[in-house]
Backbone and ligand atoms as CSV (ligand in chain L), in Angstrom:
chain,resi,resn,atom,element,x,y,z
A,1,MET,N,N,80.294,31.304,-287.156
A,1,MET,CA,C,79.167,31.503,-286.232
A,1,MET,C,C,79.404,30.707,-284.917
A,2,LYS,N,N,79.337,31.363,-283.777
A,2,LYS,CA,C,79.540,30.702,-282.536
A,2,LYS,C,C,78.217,30.048,-282.013
A,3,ARG,N,N,78.255,28.710,-281.933
A,3,ARG,CA,C,77.072,28.055,-281.468
A,3,ARG,C,C,77.403,27.194,-280.244
A,4,ALA,N,N,76.413,27.158,-279.367
A,4,ALA,CA,C,76.606,26.329,-278.105
A,4,ALA,C,C,75.358,25.490,-277.905
A,5,ILE,N,N,75.579,24.334,-277.290
A,5,ILE,CA,C,74.374,23.585,-276.875
A,5,ILE,C,C,74.232,23.750,-275.322
A,6,PHE,N,N,72.988,23.800,-274.895
A,6,PHE,CA,C,72.649,23.856,-273.490
A,6,PHE,C,C,71.931,22.532,-273.182
A,7,PRO,N,N,72.635,21.489,-272.710
A,7,PRO,CA,C,72.016,20.184,-272.520
A,7,PRO,C,C,71.413,20.068,-271.148
A,8,GLY,N,N,70.354,19.210,-271.104
A,8,GLY,CA,C,69.711,18.972,-269.806
A,8,GLY,C,C,68.462,18.123,-270.038
A,9,SER,N,N,67.758,17.904,-268.907
A,9,SER,CA,C,66.505,17.149,-269.003
A,9,SER,C,C,65.326,18.058,-269.215
A,10,PHE,N,N,65.404,19.227,-268.574
A,10,PHE,CA,C,64.348,20.271,-268.686
A,10,PHE,C,C,62.990,19.660,-268.361
A,11,ASP,N,N,62.925,18.995,-267.221
A,11,ASP,CA,C,61.708,18.280,-266.788
A,11,ASP,C,C,61.112,18.902,-265.558
A,12,PRO,N,N,60.552,20.109,-265.658
A,12,PRO,CA,C,60.373,20.974,-266.797
A,12,PRO,C,C,61.389,22.068,-266.866
A,13,LEU,N,N,61.268,22.906,-267.918
A,13,LEU,CA,C,62.059,24.191,-267.997
A,13,LEU,C,C,61.686,25.051,-266.760
A,14,THR,N,N,62.740,25.627,-266.124
A,14,THR,CA,C,62.464,26.526,-264.989
A,14,THR,C,C,62.972,27.903,-265.252
A,15,LEU,N,N,62.684,28.829,-264.394
A,15,LEU,CA,C,63.166,30.199,-264.523
A,15,LEU,C,C,64.728,30.242,-264.424
A,16,GLY,N,N,65.280,29.240,-263.765
A,16,GLY,CA,C,66.754,29.129,-263.737
A,16,GLY,C,C,67.356,28.853,-265.041
A,17,HIS,N,N,66.773,27.832,-265.758
A,17,HIS,CA,C,67.234,27.543,-267.114
A,17,HIS,C,C,67.009,28.768,-268.045
A,18,TYR,N,N,65.836,29.339,-267.874
A,18,TYR,CA,C,65.476,30.482,-268.717
A,18,TYR,C,C,66.492,31.610,-268.602
A,19,ASP,N,N,66.902,31.875,-267.346
A,19,ASP,CA,C,67.880,32.902,-267.108
A,19,ASP,C,C,69.180,32.577,-267.778
A,20,ILE,N,N,69.664,31.349,-267.677
A,20,ILE,CA,C,70.996,30.974,-268.316
A,20,ILE,C,C,70.886,31.079,-269.777
A,21,ILE,N,N,69.801,30.634,-270.385
A,21,ILE,CA,C,69.625,30.671,-271.860
A,21,ILE,C,C,69.606,32.113,-272.347
A,22,LYS,N,N,68.821,32.942,-271.675
A,22,LYS,CA,C,68.733,34.377,-272.043
A,22,LYS,C,C,70.102,35.033,-271.971
A,23,ARG,N,N,70.858,34.721,-270.968
A,23,ARG,CA,C,72.206,35.358,-270.902
A,23,ARG,C,C,73.162,34.718,-271.830
A,24,GLY,N,N,72.984,33.420,-272.123
A,24,GLY,CA,C,73.861,32.744,-273.111
A,24,GLY,C,C,73.722,33.346,-274.489
A,25,VAL,N,N,72.540,33.824,-274.813
A,25,VAL,CA,C,72.259,34.432,-276.133
A,25,VAL,C,C,73.134,35.668,-276.374
A,26,THR,N,N,73.544,36.278,-275.302
A,26,THR,CA,C,74.417,37.465,-275.482
A,26,THR,C,C,75.866,37.083,-275.839
A,27,LEU,N,N,76.208,35.798,-275.573
A,27,LEU,CA,C,77.559,35.304,-275.823
A,27,LEU,C,C,77.695,34.581,-277.132
A,28,PHE,N,N,76.590,33.895,-277.552
A,28,PHE,CA,C,76.643,33.009,-278.731
A,28,PHE,C,C,75.681,33.498,-279.812
A,29,ASP,N,N,75.964,33.094,-281.064
A,29,ASP,CA,C,75.053,33.466,-282.136
A,29,ASP,C,C,73.863,32.542,-282.166
A,30,GLU,N,N,74.024,31.344,-281.616
A,30,GLU,CA,C,72.904,30.404,-281.575
A,30,GLU,C,C,73.064,29.485,-280.358
A,31,ILE,N,N,71.957,29.301,-279.647
A,31,ILE,CA,C,71.941,28.357,-278.512
A,31,ILE,C,C,71.007,27.219,-278.858
A,32,ILE,N,N,71.482,26.022,-278.817
A,32,ILE,CA,C,70.654,24.867,-279.077
A,32,ILE,C,C,70.337,24.209,-277.749
A,33,VAL,N,N,69.101,24.347,-277.350
A,33,VAL,CA,C,68.694,23.714,-276.082
A,33,VAL,C,C,68.487,22.269,-276.433
A,34,ALA,N,N,69.296,21.388,-275.829
A,34,ALA,CA,C,69.349,19.969,-276.232
A,34,ALA,C,C,68.795,19.118,-275.100
A,35,ILE,N,N,67.669,18.469,-275.389
A,35,ILE,CA,C,66.996,17.667,-274.362
A,35,ILE,C,C,67.610,16.199,-274.463
A,36,GLY,N,N,68.354,15.838,-273.471
A,36,GLY,CA,C,68.926,14.488,-273.464
A,36,GLY,C,C,67.893,13.411,-273.179
A,37,VAL,N,N,67.763,12.438,-274.006
A,37,VAL,CA,C,66.767,11.398,-273.795
A,37,VAL,C,C,67.448,10.140,-273.250
A,38,ASN,N,N,67.064,9.738,-272.079
A,38,ASN,CA,C,67.627,8.570,-271.418
A,38,ASN,C,C,66.497,7.552,-271.264
A,39,ALA,N,N,66.551,6.438,-271.982
A,39,ALA,CA,C,65.485,5.480,-271.978
A,39,ALA,C,C,65.194,4.896,-270.561
A,40,ASP,N,N,66.146,4.927,-269.704
A,40,ASP,CA,C,65.983,4.321,-268.333
A,40,ASP,C,C,65.366,5.303,-267.356
A,41,LYS,N,N,65.278,6.579,-267.753
A,41,LYS,CA,C,64.806,7.576,-266.829
A,41,LYS,C,C,63.291,7.833,-266.969
A,42,LYS,N,N,62.638,8.030,-265.834
A,42,LYS,CA,C,61.227,8.337,-265.876
A,42,LYS,C,C,61.069,9.840,-265.777
A,43,TYR,N,N,60.285,10.424,-266.719
A,43,TYR,CA,C,60.097,11.852,-266.688
A,43,TYR,C,C,58.716,12.217,-266.258
A,44,MET,N,N,58.515,13.416,-265.694
A,44,MET,CA,C,57.163,13.856,-265.309
A,44,MET,C,C,56.487,14.365,-266.621
A,45,PHE,N,N,57.213,15.017,-267.450
A,45,PHE,CA,C,56.643,15.606,-268.708
A,45,PHE,C,C,57.187,14.816,-269.866
A,46,SER,N,N,56.309,14.597,-270.875
A,46,SER,CA,C,56.732,13.852,-272.089
A,46,SER,C,C,57.771,14.753,-272.880
A,47,LEU,N,N,58.483,14.080,-273.756
A,47,LEU,CA,C,59.473,14.856,-274.564
A,47,LEU,C,C,58.794,15.977,-275.355
A,48,ASP,N,N,57.617,15.648,-275.930
A,48,ASP,CA,C,56.909,16.641,-276.719
A,48,ASP,C,C,56.480,17.832,-275.816
A,49,GLU,N,N,56.074,17.549,-274.658
A,49,GLU,CA,C,55.666,18.667,-273.706
A,49,GLU,C,C,56.885,19.518,-273.367
A,50,ARG,N,N,57.996,18.870,-273.071
A,50,ARG,CA,C,59.224,19.602,-272.728
A,50,ARG,C,C,59.730,20.465,-273.866
A,51,ILE,N,N,59.661,19.896,-275.055
A,51,ILE,CA,C,60.043,20.662,-276.284
A,51,ILE,C,C,59.142,21.919,-276.414
A,52,GLN,N,N,57.826,21.670,-276.266
A,52,GLN,CA,C,56.832,22.755,-276.445
A,52,GLN,C,C,57.045,23.881,-275.386
A,53,PHE,N,N,57.304,23.485,-274.111
A,53,PHE,CA,C,57.550,24.496,-273.091
A,53,PHE,C,C,58.653,25.448,-273.511
A,54,ILE,N,N,59.747,24.821,-274.053
A,54,ILE,CA,C,60.921,25.614,-274.374
A,54,ILE,C,C,60.693,26.484,-275.672
A,55,GLU,N,N,60.079,25.844,-276.644
A,55,GLU,CA,C,59.789,26.538,-277.912
A,55,GLU,C,C,58.915,27.761,-277.682
A,56,GLU,N,N,57.874,27.567,-276.822
A,56,GLU,CA,C,56.931,28.621,-276.556
A,56,GLU,C,C,57.595,29.722,-275.744
A,57,ALA,N,N,58.428,29.356,-274.762
A,57,ALA,CA,C,59.098,30.336,-273.941
A,57,ALA,C,C,60.022,31.248,-274.744
A,58,PHE,N,N,60.592,30.711,-275.822
A,58,PHE,CA,C,61.514,31.457,-276.651
A,58,PHE,C,C,60.991,31.693,-278.075
A,59,ALA,N,N,59.687,31.817,-278.180
A,59,ALA,CA,C,59.061,31.940,-279.512
A,59,ALA,C,C,59.536,33.221,-280.223
A,60,ASP,N,N,59.902,34.218,-279.473
A,60,ASP,CA,C,60.345,35.507,-280.062
A,60,ASP,C,C,61.851,35.576,-280.242
A,61,GLU,N,N,62.537,34.499,-279.984
A,61,GLU,CA,C,64.025,34.520,-280.010
A,61,GLU,C,C,64.553,33.550,-281.046
A,62,PRO,N,N,64.832,34.072,-282.262
A,62,PRO,CA,C,65.211,33.208,-283.363
A,62,PRO,C,C,66.621,32.515,-283.135
A,63,LYS,N,N,67.377,33.015,-282.210
A,63,LYS,CA,C,68.747,32.457,-281.983
A,63,LYS,C,C,68.688,31.172,-281.144
A,64,ILE,N,N,67.463,30.829,-280.677
A,64,ILE,CA,C,67.386,29.677,-279.784
A,64,ILE,C,C,66.605,28.534,-280.497
A,65,LYS,N,N,67.244,27.352,-280.562
A,65,LYS,CA,C,66.642,26.194,-281.161
A,65,LYS,C,C,66.452,25.089,-280.094
A,66,VAL,N,N,65.524,24.174,-280.331
A,66,VAL,CA,C,65.334,23.047,-279.393
A,66,VAL,C,C,65.404,21.753,-280.105
A,67,VAL,N,N,66.229,20.807,-279.617
A,67,VAL,CA,C,66.307,19.504,-280.196
A,67,VAL,C,C,66.365,18.463,-279.094
A,68,ALA,N,N,66.130,17.184,-279.464
A,68,ALA,CA,C,66.299,16.101,-278.524
A,68,ALA,C,C,67.489,15.253,-279.034
A,69,TYR,N,N,68.229,14.653,-278.100
A,69,TYR,CA,C,69.357,13.795,-278.513
A,69,TYR,C,C,69.489,12.621,-277.626
A,70,LYS,N,N,70.136,11.586,-278.124
A,70,LYS,CA,C,70.434,10.364,-277.305
A,70,LYS,C,C,71.954,10.202,-277.275
A,71,GLY,N,N,72.461,9.575,-276.255
A,71,GLY,CA,C,73.883,9.247,-276.256
A,71,GLY,C,C,74.698,10.350,-275.588
A,72,LEU,N,N,76.041,10.292,-275.846
A,72,LEU,CA,C,76.943,11.257,-275.223
A,72,LEU,C,C,76.739,12.644,-275.792
A,73,THR,N,N,76.798,13.612,-274.891
A,73,THR,CA,C,76.639,15.026,-275.281
A,73,THR,C,C,77.759,15.426,-276.308
A,74,VAL,N,N,78.978,14.995,-276.044
A,74,VAL,CA,C,80.067,15.358,-276.931
A,74,VAL,C,C,79.903,14.728,-278.365
A,75,ASP,N,N,79.306,13.533,-278.409
A,75,ASP,CA,C,79.072,12.917,-279.706
A,75,ASP,C,C,78.032,13.706,-280.487
A,76,PHE,N,N,77.063,14.157,-279.729
A,76,PHE,CA,C,75.984,14.997,-280.397
A,76,PHE,C,C,76.596,16.329,-280.859
A,77,CYS,N,N,77.483,16.893,-280.048
A,77,CYS,CA,C,78.159,18.167,-280.445
A,77,CYS,C,C,78.894,17.958,-281.781
A,78,LYS,N,N,79.632,16.845,-281.850
A,78,LYS,CA,C,80.483,16.555,-283.068
A,78,LYS,C,C,79.505,16.371,-284.282
A,79,GLN,N,N,78.423,15.679,-284.019
A,79,GLN,CA,C,77.457,15.407,-285.066
A,79,GLN,C,C,76.899,16.690,-285.690
A,80,ILE,N,N,76.624,17.668,-284.856
A,80,ILE,CA,C,76.016,18.916,-285.345
A,80,ILE,C,C,77.048,20.050,-285.508
A,81,GLY,N,N,78.329,19.700,-285.267
A,81,GLY,CA,C,79.408,20.688,-285.473
A,81,GLY,C,C,79.391,21.865,-284.449
A,82,VAL,N,N,79.086,21.532,-283.197
A,82,VAL,CA,C,79.068,22.577,-282.170
A,82,VAL,C,C,80.275,22.396,-281.261
A,83,LYS,N,N,80.958,23.506,-280.918
A,83,LYS,CA,C,82.212,23.456,-280.169
A,83,LYS,C,C,82.112,23.893,-278.711
A,84,PHE,N,N,80.885,24.311,-278.309
A,84,PHE,CA,C,80.736,24.817,-276.911
A,84,PHE,C,C,79.523,24.178,-276.230
A,85,ILE,N,N,79.705,23.903,-274.983
A,85,ILE,CA,C,78.578,23.374,-274.143
A,85,ILE,C,C,78.399,24.475,-273.078
A,86,LEU,N,N,77.159,24.885,-272.957
A,86,LEU,CA,C,76.789,25.924,-271.987
A,86,LEU,C,C,76.179,25.178,-270.747
A,87,ARG,N,N,76.604,25.541,-269.567
A,87,ARG,CA,C,76.027,24.944,-268.350
A,87,ARG,C,C,75.831,26.040,-267.326
A,88,GLY,N,N,74.885,25.861,-266.411
A,88,GLY,CA,C,74.607,26.808,-265.354
A,88,GLY,C,C,75.161,26.286,-264.030
A,89,LEU,N,N,75.630,27.225,-263.192
A,89,LEU,CA,C,76.138,26.916,-261.872
A,89,LEU,C,C,75.296,27.595,-260.818
A,90,ARG,N,N,74.821,26.793,-259.841
A,90,ARG,CA,C,74.020,27.369,-258.799
A,90,ARG,C,C,74.803,27.443,-257.488
A,91,ASN,N,N,75.619,26.448,-257.240
A,91,ASN,CA,C,76.234,26.300,-255.870
A,91,ASN,C,C,77.473,25.398,-255.954
A,92,PRO,N,N,78.224,25.233,-254.838
A,92,PRO,CA,C,79.418,24.404,-254.881
A,92,PRO,C,C,79.129,22.955,-255.311
A,93,ALA,N,N,78.001,22.414,-255.009
A,93,ALA,CA,C,77.665,21.048,-255.410
A,93,ALA,C,C,77.572,20.923,-256.952
A,94,ASP,N,N,76.940,21.978,-257.570
A,94,ASP,CA,C,76.858,22.027,-259.016
A,94,ASP,C,C,78.276,22.074,-259.604
A,95,PHE,N,N,79.119,22.928,-258.936
A,95,PHE,CA,C,80.467,23.105,-259.459
A,95,PHE,C,C,81.222,21.814,-259.507
A,96,GLU,N,N,81.187,21.055,-258.396
A,96,GLU,CA,C,81.968,19.808,-258.335
A,96,GLU,C,C,81.447,18.825,-259.383
A,97,PHE,N,N,80.156,18.732,-259.456
A,97,PHE,CA,C,79.510,17.805,-260.419
A,97,PHE,C,C,79.895,18.167,-261.889
A,98,GLU,N,N,79.746,19.498,-262.176
A,98,GLU,CA,C,79.975,20.005,-263.514
A,98,GLU,C,C,81.447,19.897,-263.880
A,99,LYS,N,N,82.294,20.075,-262.888
A,99,LYS,CA,C,83.748,20.050,-263.152
A,99,LYS,C,C,84.120,18.660,-263.659
A,100,ALA,N,N,83.632,17.607,-262.996
A,100,ALA,CA,C,83.938,16.232,-263.396
A,100,ALA,C,C,83.422,15.984,-264.800
A,101,ILE,N,N,82.205,16.410,-265.072
A,101,ILE,CA,C,81.651,16.176,-266.416
A,101,ILE,C,C,82.477,16.954,-267.485
A,102,ALA,N,N,82.798,18.199,-267.149
A,102,ALA,CA,C,83.535,19.027,-268.135
A,102,ALA,C,C,84.913,18.423,-268.447
A,103,HIS,N,N,85.578,17.928,-267.382
A,103,HIS,CA,C,86.915,17.334,-267.613
A,103,HIS,C,C,86.793,16.081,-268.452
A,104,THR,N,N,85.744,15.279,-268.183
A,104,THR,CA,C,85.563,14.078,-268.963
A,104,THR,C,C,85.274,14.392,-270.393
A,105,ASN,N,N,84.396,15.341,-270.610
A,105,ASN,CA,C,84.058,15.784,-272.015
A,105,ASN,C,C,85.315,16.287,-272.727
A,106,ARG,N,N,86.126,17.002,-272.012
A,106,ARG,CA,C,87.340,17.576,-272.624
A,106,ARG,C,C,88.335,16.453,-273.000
A,107,ASP,N,N,88.289,15.383,-272.241
A,107,ASP,CA,C,89.140,14.216,-272.600
A,107,ASP,C,C,88.584,13.534,-273.831
A,108,LEU,N,N,87.264,13.536,-273.996
A,108,LEU,CA,C,86.652,12.863,-275.083
A,108,LEU,C,C,86.663,13.621,-276.392
A,109,ALA,N,N,86.666,14.965,-276.325
A,109,ALA,CA,C,86.577,15.709,-277.547
A,109,ALA,C,C,87.053,17.177,-277.280
A,110,PRO,N,N,87.536,17.883,-278.282
A,110,PRO,CA,C,88.003,19.244,-278.096
A,110,PRO,C,C,86.808,20.237,-278.025
A,111,ILE,N,N,86.025,20.050,-276.968
A,111,ILE,CA,C,84.806,20.926,-276.846
A,111,ILE,C,C,84.932,21.616,-275.494
A,112,GLU,N,N,84.747,22.930,-275.529
A,112,GLU,CA,C,84.874,23.714,-274.292
A,112,GLU,C,C,83.514,23.847,-273.599
A,113,THR,N,N,83.519,23.736,-272.289
A,113,THR,CA,C,82.268,23.965,-271.514
A,113,THR,C,C,82.387,25.368,-270.927
A,114,VAL,N,N,81.307,26.169,-271.152
A,114,VAL,CA,C,81.270,27.533,-270.691
A,114,VAL,C,C,80.225,27.593,-269.571
A,115,PHE,N,N,80.645,28.154,-268.410
A,115,PHE,CA,C,79.708,28.178,-267.273
A,115,PHE,C,C,79.226,29.599,-267.032
A,116,LEU,N,N,77.954,29.650,-266.740
A,116,LEU,CA,C,77.361,30.963,-266.317
A,116,LEU,C,C,76.824,30.745,-264.914
A,117,LEU,N,N,77.099,31.762,-264.099
A,117,LEU,CA,C,76.594,31.683,-262.697
A,117,LEU,C,C,75.147,32.146,-262.704
A,118,THR,N,N,74.326,31.372,-262.062
A,118,THR,CA,C,72.879,31.679,-261.967
A,118,THR,C,C,72.659,33.070,-261.331
A,119,SER,N,N,71.578,33.719,-261.742
A,119,SER,CA,C,71.180,34.974,-261.059
A,119,SER,C,C,70.764,34.637,-259.639
A,120,ALA,N,N,70.971,35.601,-258.757
A,120,ALA,CA,C,70.676,35.338,-257.327
A,120,ALA,C,C,69.254,34.919,-257.101
A,121,ASP,N,N,68.332,35.553,-257.852
A,121,ASP,CA,C,66.918,35.275,-257.561
A,121,ASP,C,C,66.419,33.956,-258.166
A,122,THR,N,N,67.271,33.267,-258.955
A,122,THR,CA,C,66.785,31.914,-259.456
A,122,THR,C,C,67.720,30.793,-258.956
A,123,SER,N,N,68.679,31.138,-258.118
A,123,SER,CA,C,69.702,30.121,-257.756
A,123,SER,C,C,69.201,28.951,-256.989
A,124,TYR,N,N,68.018,29.128,-256.378
A,124,TYR,CA,C,67.509,28.002,-255.562
A,124,TYR,C,C,66.537,27.110,-256.366
A,125,ILE,N,N,66.307,27.470,-257.569
A,125,ILE,CA,C,65.275,26.715,-258.370
A,125,ILE,C,C,65.929,25.530,-259.062
A,126,ALA,N,N,65.244,24.356,-258.898
A,126,ALA,CA,C,65.708,23.122,-259.611
A,126,ALA,C,C,64.479,22.416,-260.143
A,127,SER,N,N,64.592,21.757,-261.241
A,127,SER,CA,C,63.448,21.022,-261.836
A,127,SER,C,C,62.878,20.017,-260.803
A,128,SER,N,N,63.777,19.364,-260.028
A,128,SER,CA,C,63.299,18.391,-259.066
A,128,SER,C,C,62.401,19.056,-258.021
A,129,ILE,N,N,62.699,20.267,-257.634
A,129,ILE,CA,C,61.879,21.006,-256.619
A,129,ILE,C,C,60.527,21.354,-257.276
A,130,VAL,N,N,60.559,21.785,-258.525
A,130,VAL,CA,C,59.356,22.147,-259.234
A,130,VAL,C,C,58.428,20.855,-259.350
A,131,ARG,N,N,59.024,19.731,-259.652
A,131,ARG,CA,C,58.215,18.504,-259.767
A,131,ARG,C,C,57.572,18.169,-258.392
A,132,ASP,N,N,58.337,18.390,-257.337
A,132,ASP,CA,C,57.808,18.092,-256.002
A,132,ASP,C,C,56.640,19.005,-255.669
A,133,VAL,N,N,56.776,20.265,-256.065
A,133,VAL,CA,C,55.674,21.273,-255.755
A,133,VAL,C,C,54.468,20.831,-256.589
A,134,ILE,N,N,54.665,20.457,-257.839
A,134,ILE,CA,C,53.564,20.021,-258.673
A,134,ILE,C,C,52.895,18.763,-258.141
A,135,ARG,N,N,53.668,17.789,-257.743
A,135,ARG,CA,C,53.073,16.568,-257.211
A,135,ARG,C,C,52.205,16.795,-255.949
A,136,ASN,N,N,52.657,17.863,-255.203
A,136,ASN,CA,C,51.938,18.126,-254.007
A,136,ASN,C,C,50.956,19.305,-254.098
A,137,LYS,N,N,50.635,19.567,-255.373
A,137,LYS,CA,C,49.616,20.559,-255.700
A,137,LYS,C,C,49.881,21.987,-255.185
A,138,GLY,N,N,51.143,22.330,-255.141
A,138,GLY,CA,C,51.552,23.674,-254.740
A,138,GLY,C,C,51.558,24.567,-255.915
A,139,ASP,N,N,51.777,25.891,-255.658
A,139,ASP,CA,C,51.838,26.893,-256.732
A,139,ASP,C,C,53.254,26.910,-257.329
A,140,TYR,N,N,53.323,26.272,-258.499
A,140,TYR,CA,C,54.675,26.151,-259.184
A,140,TYR,C,C,54.867,27.291,-260.117
A,141,THR,N,N,53.854,28.135,-260.271
A,141,THR,CA,C,53.949,29.145,-261.414
A,141,THR,C,C,55.059,30.197,-261.214
A,142,LYS,N,N,55.455,30.377,-259.959
A,142,LYS,CA,C,56.539,31.414,-259.697
A,142,LYS,C,C,57.902,30.863,-260.053
A,143,LEU,N,N,57.991,29.553,-260.313
A,143,LEU,CA,C,59.270,28.918,-260.530
A,143,LEU,C,C,59.611,28.604,-261.985
A,144,VAL,N,N,58.601,28.754,-262.851
A,144,VAL,CA,C,58.740,28.363,-264.242
A,144,VAL,C,C,58.233,29.464,-265.175
A,145,PRO,N,N,58.683,29.467,-266.454
A,145,PRO,CA,C,58.107,30.399,-267.395
A,145,PRO,C,C,56.591,30.084,-267.630
A,146,LYS,N,N,55.883,31.063,-268.144
A,146,LYS,CA,C,54.448,30.932,-268.336
A,146,LYS,C,C,54.086,29.785,-269.259
A,147,SER,N,N,54.971,29.412,-270.183
A,147,SER,CA,C,54.744,28.360,-271.134
A,147,SER,C,C,54.568,26.962,-270.483
A,148,VAL,N,N,55.067,26.843,-269.249
A,148,VAL,CA,C,54.991,25.521,-268.599
A,148,VAL,C,C,53.612,25.409,-267.926
A,149,LYS,N,N,52.801,24.529,-268.596
A,149,LYS,CA,C,51.409,24.377,-268.087
A,149,LYS,C,C,51.197,22.853,-267.854
A,150,ILE,N,N,50.361,22.635,-266.852
A,150,ILE,CA,C,49.999,21.203,-266.586
A,150,ILE,C,C,48.602,20.928,-267.100
A,151,LYS,N,N,48.554,19.818,-267.858
A,151,LYS,CA,C,47.245,19.447,-268.473
A,151,LYS,C,C,46.282,18.899,-267.427
L,1,LIG,P1,P,70.331,17.634,-265.687
L,1,LIG,O1,O,69.248,16.708,-266.034
L,1,LIG,O2,O,71.617,17.509,-266.425
L,1,LIG,O3,O,70.474,17.903,-264.162
L,1,LIG,P2,P,68.820,20.053,-265.803
L,1,LIG,O4,O,67.699,20.020,-266.837
L,1,LIG,O5,O,68.427,19.969,-264.402
L,1,LIG,O6,O,69.825,18.987,-266.246
L,1,LIG,O7,O,69.708,21.361,-266.006
L,1,LIG,C1,C,70.435,21.687,-267.154
L,1,LIG,C2,C,71.432,22.807,-266.863
L,1,LIG,O8,O,70.745,23.883,-266.267
L,1,LIG,C3,C,72.526,22.419,-265.923
L,1,LIG,O9,O,73.721,23.055,-266.326
L,1,LIG,C4,C,72.135,23.013,-264.596
L,1,LIG,O10,O,73.171,23.253,-263.766
L,1,LIG,C5,C,71.436,24.214,-265.057
L,1,LIG,N1,N,70.481,24.710,-264.101
L,1,LIG,C6,C,69.389,24.084,-263.595
L,1,LIG,N2,N,68.730,24.892,-262.734
L,1,LIG,C7,C,69.395,26.062,-262.749
L,1,LIG,C8,C,69.216,27.290,-262.018
L,1,LIG,N3,N,68.225,27.500,-261.152
L,1,LIG,N4,N,70.114,28.273,-262.256
L,1,LIG,C9,C,71.129,28.075,-263.159
L,1,LIG,N5,N,71.364,26.963,-263.812
L,1,LIG,C10,C,70.512,25.957,-263.614
């Protein structure tokens, strides 16, 4: 069974993430959306909220699982026996950043990173932009799946 993890903060899940996950499902038997927990980072949404947004968005998709993890992504992959990391690319800046991480991960463990190019209509979306829109009381609903709700 081919399984991949899609790691990130997902603070919150956006239509960009949604697009990559949906397309990843056509390549893998299982996609584990893995929320990296960094104790030093401040998040807008709690871990429970972020998990719920993703679980609800993919409620009809049994091939998609959601988990939280701490520490190195490659260590988590080894722990759960996953050989592929899925990442999305939006632009050259993403490419340079992702390239360095993928090379480092490859040095650390025999795990391949698979990149999917974002769809044109979601390529401008980033969680940081969504958070900014939310903070400034703008309409964020066009940028995120319906499951992302603010209390
Ligand atoms: P991080 O905290 O590592 O930046 P994110 O939660 O922002 O993680 O993103 C996780 C993954 O989703 C990364 O591979 C990122 O490039 C990808 N991604 C984020 N936004 C988009 C988008 N609009 N289109 C495609 N991929 C995206």
